[in-house]
C-alpha positions as CSV (number, residue, x, y, z in Angstrom):
1,M,0.0,0.0,0.0
2,A,1.2,3.5,-0.8
3,S,2.2,5.6,2.2
4,S,1.9,9.0,0.4
5,S,1.0,10.6,-2.8
6,V,2.5,13.5,-4.8
7,N,0.9,15.8,-7.3
8,I,3.1,15.7,-10.4
9,G,1.0,18.0,-12.6
10,P,-2.3,18.8,-14.3
11,A,-4.7,16.2,-15.7
12,K,-3.2,16.3,-19.2
13,A,-0.8,13.3,-19.5
14,E,2.0,15.4,-21.2
15,M,2.0,17.7,-18.2
16,S,2.0,14.9,-15.6
17,Y,2.5,11.2,-16.4
18,L,4.7,12.0,-19.3
19,N,6.6,14.8,-17.6
20,I,9.9,13.1,-16.8
21,G,11.3,16.1,-14.9
22,S,8.2,16.3,-12.6
23,I,8.3,12.6,-11.9
24,I,12.0,12.6,-11.0
25,Q,11.6,15.7,-8.8
26,A,8.7,14.1,-6.9
27,A,10.7,10.9,-6.4
28,L,13.7,12.8,-5.0
29,Q,11.4,14.8,-2.8
30,E,10.0,11.6,-1.2
31,G,13.4,9.9,-0.9
32,V,12.6,7.2,-3.4
33,D,15.3,4.7,-4.2
34,A,13.6,2.8,-7.0
35,I,10.9,3.5,-9.6
36,H,8.6,0.9,-11.3
37,P,7.2,2.4,-14.5
38,G,4.1,0.2,-14.7
39,Y,2.6,-0.3,-18.1
40,G,2.2,2.3,-20.8
41,F,3.2,6.0,-20.6
42,L,7.0,6.0,-19.9
43,S,7.5,2.2,-19.3
44,E,9.3,1.8,-22.7
45,N,11.0,5.3,-22.8
46,S,14.8,5.1,-22.7
47,E,15.1,8.7,-21.7
48,F,13.0,8.1,-18.6
49,S,15.1,5.1,-17.7
50,E,18.3,7.2,-18.1
51,A,16.9,10.0,-16.0
52,V,16.1,7.6,-13.2
53,E,19.5,6.1,-13.3
54,S,21.2,9.5,-13.5
55,A,19.3,10.6,-10.4
56,G,20.8,7.8,-8.4
57,M,17.7,5.6,-8.3
58,T,17.0,2.1,-9.6
59,F,14.8,1.7,-12.7
60,I,12.8,-1.5,-12.2
61,G,12.7,-2.8,-15.7
62,P,15.0,-3.1,-18.7
63,S,18.1,-1.0,-18.9
64,S,18.0,2.2,-21.0
65,S,20.3,0.5,-23.5
66,S,18.0,-2.5,-23.8
67,I,15.0,-0.3,-24.3
68,K,16.8,1.6,-27.1
69,L,17.7,-1.7,-28.8
70,M,14.2,-3.2,-28.6
71,G,12.2,0.0,-29.2
72,L,12.0,-0.5,-32.9
73,K,10.3,-3.7,-33.9
74,D,12.3,-4.3,-37.1
75,Q,15.6,-3.7,-35.3
76,A,14.4,-6.0,-32.4
77,K,13.6,-8.8,-34.9
78,I,17.1,-8.5,-36.4
79,I,18.7,-8.6,-33.0
80,M,16.7,-11.7,-31.9
81,S,17.5,-13.5,-35.2
82,Q,21.2,-12.8,-34.7
83,S,21.0,-14.1,-31.1
84,K,19.4,-17.4,-32.5
85,V,16.1,-16.6,-30.8
86,P,13.2,-18.2,-32.8
87,V,11.0,-15.5,-34.4
88,V,7.8,-15.8,-36.4
89,P,8.7,-16.0,-40.2
90,G,7.5,-13.0,-42.2
91,Y,8.4,-9.6,-43.3
92,N,11.9,-8.4,-42.3
93,G,12.3,-5.0,-44.0
94,T,13.1,-1.7,-42.4
95,K,10.3,0.3,-44.0
96,Q,7.1,-1.3,-42.7
97,S,4.6,1.0,-44.5
98,E,1.2,-0.3,-45.4
99,K,2.0,0.1,-49.1
100,I,5.1,-2.2,-48.8
101,L,3.4,-4.8,-46.6
102,V,0.4,-5.0,-49.0
103,S,2.7,-5.6,-51.9
104,E,4.5,-8.4,-50.1
105,T,4.2,-12.1,-51.3
106,G,2.8,-12.8,-47.8
107,Y,5.6,-15.1,-46.8
108,S,9.4,-15.3,-46.7
109,E,11.0,-16.5,-49.9
110,E,14.1,-17.2,-47.9
111,N,12.2,-19.5,-45.6
112,W,10.6,-21.3,-48.5
113,K,14.0,-22.0,-50.0
114,Q,15.1,-23.3,-46.6
115,F,12.0,-25.6,-46.5
116,A,13.2,-27.0,-49.8
117,D,16.8,-27.4,-48.7
118,L,15.8,-29.2,-45.5
119,G,13.7,-31.6,-47.5
120,W,10.3,-30.5,-46.0
121,L,8.7,-30.1,-49.4
122,V,9.5,-33.8,-50.1
123,V,7.6,-35.2,-47.2
124,P,4.2,-36.3,-48.6
125,F,5.3,-37.4,-52.1
126,K,5.8,-40.9,-53.3
127,E,9.3,-42.3,-54.0
128,D,8.5,-42.6,-57.7
129,N,8.1,-38.8,-57.8
130,G,11.2,-38.0,-55.7
131,G,9.6,-38.1,-52.3
132,F,10.0,-39.9,-49.0
133,N,6.7,-41.8,-49.3
134,F,5.7,-40.4,-45.9
135,G,2.0,-40.0,-45.0
136,P,-0.4,-38.4,-42.6
137,I,1.7,-39.2,-39.5
138,E,4.7,-37.2,-40.7
139,L,2.5,-34.4,-42.0
140,T,0.8,-33.9,-38.7
141,V,4.1,-33.7,-36.9
142,L,5.3,-31.1,-39.3
143,F,2.0,-29.0,-39.2
144,E,1.9,-29.1,-35.4
145,E,5.2,-27.3,-35.4
146,F,4.0,-24.9,-38.1
147,G,1.1,-24.0,-35.8
148,K,3.4,-23.2,-32.9
149,A,5.4,-20.8,-35.0
150,L,2.5,-19.3,-37.0
151,V,4.1,-20.3,-40.3
152,V,2.6,-18.4,-43.3
153,E,4.5,-20.2,-46.0
154,P,2.2,-21.8,-48.6
155,Y,2.9,-25.5,-47.6
156,L,-0.7,-26.5,-47.4
157,S,-1.7,-25.1,-50.8
158,S,1.3,-25.9,-52.9
159,V,2.5,-29.2,-51.3
160,V,-0.4,-30.9,-49.5
161,M,-3.4,-29.9,-51.6
162,S,-1.8,-29.6,-55.0
163,G,0.5,-32.5,-54.4
164,T,-2.4,-34.8,-53.4
165,V,-4.3,-34.0,-56.6
166,L,-1.3,-34.2,-58.9
167,E,-0.1,-37.6,-57.5
168,G,-3.6,-39.0,-57.8
169,S,-4.0,-37.8,-61.4
170,N,-3.0,-39.3,-64.8
171,H,-1.3,-36.0,-66.0
172,A,1.6,-36.8,-68.3
173,E,3.9,-34.2,-66.8
174,K,2.9,-34.6,-63.1
175,S,6.4,-36.0,-62.1
176,S,8.0,-32.9,-63.7
177,I,5.7,-30.5,-61.9
178,I,6.1,-32.3,-58.6
179,E,9.9,-32.2,-59.0
180,K,9.7,-28.4,-59.4
181,I,7.5,-28.2,-56.3
182,I,9.9,-30.2,-54.2
183,A,12.8,-28.0,-55.4
184,G,10.8,-24.9,-54.3
185,E,10.8,-23.6,-57.9
186,R,7.0,-23.9,-58.6
187,Q,3.9,-23.2,-56.6
188,V,0.5,-24.6,-57.4
189,S,-2.8,-23.6,-55.8
190,V,-6.2,-25.3,-55.8
191,G,-9.4,-23.4,-56.5
192,Y,-12.5,-25.2,-55.1
193,A,-14.6,-22.7,-53.2
194,E,-17.2,-20.4,-54.8
195,P,-19.3,-17.5,-53.4
196,N,-22.7,-19.0,-53.8
197,I,-22.4,-22.7,-53.0
198,G,-21.4,-22.6,-49.3
199,Y,-19.4,-25.7,-48.3
200,N,-20.9,-27.9,-51.0
201,F,-17.8,-27.6,-53.1
202,L,-18.7,-30.4,-55.5
203,E,-21.9,-28.5,-56.5
204,C,-19.7,-25.8,-58.1
205,L,-21.0,-23.5,-60.9
206,T,-17.7,-23.2,-62.7
207,T,-17.8,-25.2,-65.9
208,V,-15.6,-26.8,-68.6
209,S,-17.5,-27.0,-71.9
210,N,-16.7,-27.9,-75.4
211,G,-16.6,-25.2,-78.0
212,D,-15.6,-24.6,-81.6
213,N,-12.0,-24.2,-80.6
214,G,-11.8,-26.9,-77.9
215,M,-12.7,-26.8,-74.2
216,K,-13.3,-23.6,-72.4
217,L,-13.3,-22.9,-68.6
218,N,-15.8,-20.3,-67.3
219,G,-16.8,-19.3,-63.8
220,S,-15.1,-18.1,-60.6
221,K,-13.3,-19.3,-57.5
222,S,-13.0,-17.6,-54.1
223,L,-10.5,-17.8,-51.2
224,V,-7.8,-19.5,-53.3
225,L,-4.8,-19.8,-51.0
226,N,-1.6,-18.2,-52.3
227,A,-3.3,-17.2,-55.5
228,G,-1.1,-14.2,-56.2
229,N,2.1,-16.3,-56.1
230,A,0.9,-19.4,-57.8
231,D,2.5,-20.5,-61.2
232,Q,-0.4,-22.9,-61.9
233,F,-3.9,-23.5,-60.6
234,I,-5.9,-26.8,-60.1
235,I,-9.5,-25.9,-60.6
236,L,-12.6,-27.9,-59.5
237,A,-15.3,-27.6,-62.1
238,K,-18.3,-29.3,-63.8
239,K,-17.9,-31.1,-67.1
240,D,-21.1,-32.5,-68.7
241,G,-22.7,-32.3,-65.2
242,S,-20.0,-34.3,-63.5
243,P,-17.0,-33.1,-61.4
244,C,-13.6,-32.6,-63.0
245,M,-10.3,-31.1,-62.1
246,V,-8.2,-29.2,-64.6
247,L,-4.7,-27.7,-64.5
248,I,-4.2,-24.2,-66.0
249,D,-1.3,-21.7,-66.0
250,S,-1.5,-18.5,-64.0
251,Q,-0.8,-16.5,-67.2
252,S,-3.6,-18.1,-69.2
253,D,-5.7,-15.8,-71.4
254,G,-9.1,-15.1,-69.8
255,L,-7.9,-15.6,-66.2
256,S,-8.1,-12.8,-63.8
257,V,-6.6,-12.9,-60.3
258,Q,-7.4,-10.5,-57.5
259,S,-5.2,-11.0,-54.4
260,F,-5.9,-10.0,-50.8
261,K,-5.0,-10.7,-47.2
262,T,-7.2,-12.7,-44.9
263,L,-7.9,-12.1,-41.2
264,D,-5.0,-14.3,-40.1
265,G,-2.5,-12.7,-42.5
266,Q,-2.6,-15.4,-45.2
267,T,-2.6,-14.4,-48.9
268,C,-5.7,-15.4,-50.9
269,G,-7.3,-14.5,-54.2
270,E,-10.4,-14.4,-56.3
271,L,-10.2,-16.1,-59.7
272,T,-12.4,-15.3,-62.7
273,F,-12.4,-17.4,-65.8
274,E,-13.6,-16.2,-69.2
275,N,-13.2,-18.7,-71.9
276,V,-9.9,-20.0,-70.6
277,Q,-8.5,-22.6,-73.0
278,V,-8.3,-26.1,-71.6
279,D,-6.8,-29.0,-73.6
280,D,-7.3,-32.8,-73.0
281,Q,-3.9,-33.1,-71.2
282,S,-5.0,-30.4,-68.7
283,V,-7.8,-32.6,-67.3
284,L,-6.5,-34.3,-64.2
285,A,-9.5,-36.3,-63.3
286,E,-13.2,-36.6,-64.2
287,G,-16.4,-38.0,-62.8
288,D,-16.2,-40.4,-59.8
289,D,-12.4,-40.3,-60.0
290,A,-12.4,-36.5,-59.6
291,E,-14.9,-36.7,-56.7
292,K,-12.8,-39.3,-54.8
293,L,-9.6,-37.4,-55.5
294,F,-11.1,-34.1,-54.3
295,N,-12.5,-35.7,-51.1
296,K,-9.1,-37.3,-50.4
297,M,-7.5,-33.9,-50.7
298,V,-10.0,-32.4,-48.3
299,D,-9.5,-35.1,-45.7
300,I,-5.7,-34.8,-45.6
301,S,-6.0,-31.0,-45.7
302,I,-8.4,-31.0,-42.7
303,L,-5.9,-33.3,-40.9
304,C,-3.1,-30.9,-41.5
305,I,-4.8,-27.7,-40.4
306,S,-6.1,-29.6,-37.3
307,A,-2.6,-30.5,-36.5
308,E,-1.6,-26.8,-37.0
309,A,-4.4,-25.8,-34.7
310,V,-3.1,-28.3,-32.0
311,G,0.3,-26.7,-32.3
312,A,-1.2,-23.2,-31.9
313,M,-3.3,-24.4,-28.9
314,T,-0.2,-25.8,-27.2
315,A,1.7,-22.5,-27.8
316,S,-1.3,-20.4,-26.6
317,Y,-1.6,-22.4,-23.4
318,T,2.1,-22.5,-22.7
319,K,2.6,-18.7,-23.3
320,T,-0.5,-17.9,-21.2
321,V,0.7,-19.9,-18.2
322,Q,4.1,-18.3,-18.4
323,Y,2.6,-14.8,-18.6
324,T,0.3,-15.4,-15.6
325,K,3.3,-16.4,-13.6
326,E,5.2,-13.2,-14.4
327,R,2.3,-10.7,-14.4
328,E,1.6,-9.5,-10.8
329,Q,-1.5,-7.8,-9.3
330,F,-2.0,-7.1,-5.6
331,A,1.6,-8.1,-4.9
332,Q,1.3,-11.7,-6.3
333,P,1.3,-13.4,-9.7
334,I,-2.1,-13.6,-11.3
335,S,-1.6,-17.3,-11.7
336,N,-2.4,-17.6,-8.0
337,F,-6.0,-16.4,-8.6
338,Q,-8.3,-19.5,-8.7
339,V,-10.7,-18.1,-11.3
340,L,-7.8,-17.7,-13.7
341,Q,-6.5,-21.2,-12.8
342,H,-9.9,-22.6,-13.9
343,R,-9.5,-20.9,-17.3
344,M,-6.1,-22.3,-17.8
345,V,-7.2,-25.8,-16.8
346,D,-10.0,-25.5,-19.4
347,M,-7.4,-24.5,-22.0
348,F,-5.2,-27.5,-21.1
349,I,-8.1,-30.0,-21.2
350,E,-9.4,-28.8,-24.6
351,T,-5.9,-29.0,-26.0
352,E,-5.4,-32.6,-24.8
353,L,-8.8,-33.6,-26.1
354,T,-8.1,-32.2,-29.5
355,K,-4.7,-33.8,-29.6
356,S,-6.1,-37.2,-28.7
357,L,-8.7,-37.0,-31.5
358,L,-6.0,-35.8,-33.9
359,I,-4.0,-38.9,-33.2
360,K,-7.0,-41.2,-33.8
361,A,-7.8,-39.5,-37.1
362,T,-4.2,-39.6,-38.2
363,L,-3.8,-43.3,-37.5
364,Q,-7.1,-44.1,-39.2
365,L,-6.3,-42.1,-42.4
366,D,-2.8,-43.6,-42.5
367,S,-4.3,-47.1,-42.4
368,D,-7.1,-46.3,-44.9
369,D,-9.7,-47.0,-42.3
370,P,-13.2,-46.3,-43.8
371,D,-14.2,-44.7,-40.5
372,A,-11.5,-42.0,-41.0
373,V,-13.9,-39.7,-42.7
374,N,-16.3,-39.6,-39.7
375,T,-13.4,-39.1,-37.3
376,I,-12.1,-36.2,-39.4
377,S,-15.4,-34.5,-39.3
378,A,-15.5,-35.0,-35.5
379,L,-12.0,-33.6,-35.3
380,K,-12.9,-30.5,-37.3
381,V,-15.8,-29.8,-34.9
382,Q,-13.5,-30.2,-31.9
383,V,-10.9,-27.9,-33.4
384,G,-13.5,-25.2,-34.0
385,K,-14.9,-25.3,-30.5
386,A,-11.5,-25.7,-28.7
387,G,-9.8,-23.1,-30.8
388,R,-12.4,-20.6,-30.0
389,L,-12.3,-21.2,-26.3
390,I,-8.5,-21.4,-26.0
391,G,-7.9,-18.3,-28.2
392,Q,-10.4,-16.2,-26.3
393,H,-9.1,-17.3,-22.9
394,A,-5.5,-16.6,-23.9
395,V,-6.4,-13.1,-25.1
396,Q,-8.4,-12.3,-22.0
397,L,-5.7,-13.5,-19.7
398,H,-3.1,-11.4,-21.5
399,G,-5.3,-8.3,-21.2
400,G,-4.8,-5.5,-23.7
401,M,-1.5,-6.9,-24.9
402,G,-3.3,-10.0,-26.1
403,V,-4.6,-8.1,-29.1
404,S,-1.5,-6.2,-29.9
405,N,0.3,-7.0,-33.2
406,E,3.6,-7.3,-31.4
407,M,2.4,-10.4,-29.5
408,S,1.6,-13.8,-31.0
409,I,-1.5,-14.4,-28.8
410,G,-3.9,-12.4,-30.8
411,H,-2.5,-14.0,-34.0
412,Y,-3.3,-17.4,-32.7
413,L,-6.9,-16.5,-32.2
414,K,-7.1,-15.1,-35.7
415,R,-5.6,-18.4,-37.1
416,F,-8.1,-20.4,-35.1
417,T,-10.9,-18.4,-36.6
418,A,-9.6,-18.9,-40.1
419,I,-9.1,-22.7,-39.6
420,D,-12.6,-23.1,-38.4
421,S,-14.0,-21.7,-41.7
422,M,-11.7,-23.8,-43.9
423,F,-13.2,-27.0,-45.6
424,G,-16.5,-26.6,-43.7
425,N,-17.1,-24.8,-40.4
426,T,-18.1,-26.4,-37.1
427,Q,-21.8,-26.5,-37.8
428,Y,-21.2,-28.0,-41.3
429,H,-19.2,-30.9,-39.9
430,I,-21.6,-31.5,-37.0
431,N,-24.4,-32.0,-39.6
432,K,-22.1,-34.1,-41.7
433,Y,-21.1,-36.3,-38.8
434,Q,-24.6,-36.8,-37.5
435,S,-25.8,-37.7,-41.0
436,K,-23.5,-40.8,-41.1
């Protein structure tokens, strides 16, 4: 409890709480030997820290030199990287204007090259195509780590989704395309969603029809991951009333691409097709084969993003527990408060439940268990519910800092929200699971 109070100036912050001279004078007047800056105002001001030290008092917090070093976010990231501290992959420039950020590819090209060099892009492909012949188990391990680090590189779209379709197709040049994907030299995205069909992706309105000069692709696709960077697109369409999947180049005449950023910072795009030329060799699959191949792609993709969600849940819980041990109120860590302990227990339980269901779904899909499709729907429901609870609790327990761009907590919540909407939201999969 405070034993006295001192008037340091008028109500305006710049004349009181931000007035370094008045604060130092008041401290000396009261015989203070140490100053805790609290949060906000002058807590991250190196001049204030220096003034406290110069007056012979102790500044309870980082040194003035540390504040100077870490005050600029771009400089702080460089320092952390040089010190081998893990940082979230992403933009590393010094001019972080909105114009420059918007023009970015949305991921680190250096990181993508490193993914290729480390052999990560090889993981799901068969040995015949230059891969390791790994499967769902290895992918979930990889994506769980992606979730912890908030990785934004286009692994899901270019490797998992596109790779699954290409390997299951009869395309004459699929080995050559996969080879380029593995080398990090080519990116392929899949267009399957449309504005007016909800999650009934196979009921698409985009069509491939025969014309005087061969087949033409017409229609549109929404929320195409990594659309602005893709060299090729795999498009789900209808041909003679049945599903088909076709491969087109990103520079095709009649193709329009509008890129944008999603809530969680991912890059997406809207595709419009106006009489885009499609030849017989571009058709990857038709009819029942196309439907089976598409469903296979969706199942493995849901498994991957669920593993990513588990990684993000684990990181959210761990970071929150650590923060509550360090953050003090009423002369004790807030982790001592029972009501907050209950929230953290809920976070832990939901994380473990999701992880258990993920393991079950992974093993079933790896062994081609016919019940895997039901478990995957159940998993997607659990991911949606658990992600919402964990993300909201983590933000609440961090207070205002939980929604700041500088901290990862708010970004985890945004990613949970995005994952919930991908390949069918919670309610869609509840209905799908109950209908089985």
